[in-house]
C-alpha positions, 0 to 999 in steps of 0.5 A: 322399228328402223334403227340407224345412225342420224345427225341432228342439226339444231338450228333455231331463228332467235340469234341475238349476236348475229341475227338470223345467224344459221341462214346468214350468207357465208361466201355463196351459200347460207351458214347452215348449208355447209353442215348440211352438205358435209353431212349428206356425203358422209358413208355412215350417216343414214338421215340428216335432221335439222331441228328448228322452229323457224320457217325460213330456216326450215325451207332453207334446210330442205332445199339443201337435202335435209329432213326438218324436225318441227322444234316447239318454240318452248325449245327455241329460246335464249336459255333452252338446252341443246340436250333437251333439243337432241331428246326431243328430236329422238322422241319425234323420230322414234314416234315416227318409227325410226330408232336412232341407234347413234346420234351425231350432233352437228352444230351449224356454227362449225362450217369448216368442219367436213365429211372426213371429220364426221366419219372419223369421229363417227368411226371412233365411237363404232371401234371403241367402248365408250359413251360419247366421242366429242371433237376438240382442238388445242386452245391458242393459248395454254390454260396453265398460263391463265390467270383469275382476278382476285379483288385487284390482283391476278392469281394463277389459275393453276399452279404457280410453277406453270407461270415460267414453264415454256409451252412445249413444257406445259401438259397438253390441254384440248378444248371442245371446238363444238363441231361433232358430238356422237353418242347413243340415245341411252347415253345422252339420257344418262348422262344428260348430255355428251360429257362422261367418264368415257368420253373420247376425243376427236382431235381437229385442226385449228383452221377446221375448228372456227365456231361462229359466236360474234361477228368477228367469227363470222369474218374469220370464217369468211376468210377461212371458207375461201382457203383450201387446207 
C-alpha cells in the first residue's frame, strides 16, 4: 500500500449564499482552479483530490489537473461536516490501495493562498511534534474589544480592563482563516477534526487570508486576485 501526502479539496455543489460558488468564475477561471493549481505546484503533495458529488465540479476539477473522489450525496448537505468528508476520502483512498500518511485540507474558498503557504504549513508539520497545523491570521479587530448583548445592554466579552487598552498593548490574537489544515488520518480520527492540544499555527497575511462565504467576499477576492503582493 502506497504511503503519501494528499491534498483533499472539498467542493460540494449546493452552495446557497453564492450558487455554484466553487466553480463560479473569479477573474478568468473558476474559483476552485486557484486551489488546484497552487496545490499541484507543491513540492510535498503527491496527489491532489477534489471530493465532490457534483458532476460539473468534477469535470472542471479534472480539467485543471485534480483527481476526483465521488462523494455520496449524504455528505453534501448543508449540515454535512467537513471532517466526515475527509474521513470518507481517506477510506476511499485506502480501499484503492493508497494510505495517506498526511492529509492536507485545502478549502476552495481561499483562492489567494499560494504554493508557498501550502509547503510552509506542511514543512511546519513535518518538522515538529504536533497533532496538526492550521493556517491563521490576525483579525481586523481584536476580540478583546468585543462585547456581548445582555438584554438591551452591552457587556464586555472579556475583562473590563481591556476596554480602554491600546491595540498594541492587547494580547496577540489570531483566528483560523480556513485556508490550510494539515494532520494525519490517525489524529483526525482521534480528534474528530483538526484541533487539539498540540495544534501549531501557520500565520498568513490578511491579503492572502480571504475566505469567500458571501457575495461581498467574492467582490473583495476579485479585486485582490488581480493584484500582486
